[in-house]
N, C-alpha and C positions, 0 to 999 in steps of 0.2 A: 197777289200776295207773293207768289213765287219770284216775281221780278224784284220786289223789295228785299226779299231774303238774299237773292244773288247780289244785289247792290250792297247790302249790309256786309256780306262776306268779302266783297272786293274792297270796300272801305277798311274793313278790319285787317285785311292782308296788307293794304297800303300803309296803314298805321304801324303794323309790326315792322315793315321794311324801314320806315322812317325811324323807328325806335332803335333798330339795329344799327342804322347809319349814325344816329346820334351817339350811340355807345362807342362806335369806332372813332368818331371825331373826338369825343371826350378823352379816349385813350391816347390819341395822337397829341392832343393839347398837353396832357400829362407828360408825354415823352418829350415834347418840345421844351416844356418848363424844366424838366430834369436835365436835359442837355444844356439849356441856357445856364442853369446853376453850375453844372460841371465846368462849362467854359469860363464862367465868372470866377470860379474857385481857382482856376489856373493862374490868375493874377498873383495869388499869394503862395504859389507852389514853386519850389525849387526844382530844377531838372533832376529827374530821378528815374529809377527803373520802373517799368510798367509791364503788365501783361497785355499784349496786343492780340485782340481777337482775330482768329483766322476763320471762324465759323464752326458750327456744330459742336460747340464747347471746347474747341481746340485753341490754344494760345501759344505765342512765342514770347520769350522775355526780350525786352528791348529797352532802350533809354530814350526818354522824351527830353529833348534838349531845347527846343524852341517853343516856349509857352505863348509867344505873341502871335503866331500864325496858325490858323486852323484850316484844314482841308474841308471844304463845304460842298455838299451835293447841291447843285443848283438846278437839277432836273435833267431828264433824259440821260441819266447815268454820266453826267458831266460834273466833275469836281474841280473846284477852283480854290486857290490859296487866298484866304481872307485874313485881314487883321482881326484880332479877337473882338474888338468893338463892332466891326462890320458883321462878323458872324452872329453876334448877339442881336444886332439890329435886324438882320435877316430872320432870325428866330422870332423876334418880336412881331415882325410882319406876318410870319406864318401863323403865329398864335392868334393874331388879330383876325386874319382871314378865316381860320378854323372856328373862332368864336362867332364870327358873323354867320358862317355856314350853320353852326349849331343853333343860333337864334332863329334863322330862317326855318330850320327843321322844326323847332319848337312851335313857331307860329303855324306852320302847316299841320303839325300834329294837333294843335288846339282846334283848328278848323275841322279836321277829320273827326275829332272826338265830338264836337258839336253836331256834326252831320250824323254820326252814329247814334247819338242820343235822340235826335229827332226821328230817325228811322226806327229806332227801338220803340219809341212812343207810338208811332204809326202802326207798327206791327202788332203791338199789344192791343191797340184799339180795334184793329182788324179781326183779332182773335175773339174779341168780345169781352 
């Protein structure tokens, strides 16, 4: 019975980690979608002054002049200049990848939940 209890606790811990990962991916998807919307909105925006973030809540005032090119992080701290439509396409790819990851995590979570339910029944039967 002790072995089953330990197994149950391990599965429970794994489920919690998957749920935390799913939450982080969902937040990332939201961030990608907000960024995509902001880039799309640039199409109808005239060059204007903007607050440019420096970090830790600090900004500098600047002027955004080129609304057609976006500096995009492509990984490994490498940023490239992309046309607006290419930046949106890249965000769409990232959204799709993240959604696929989220679907995989959901499937794994369902499998763990079924295993936990089976173990719980076994433990209850062992207790009498």
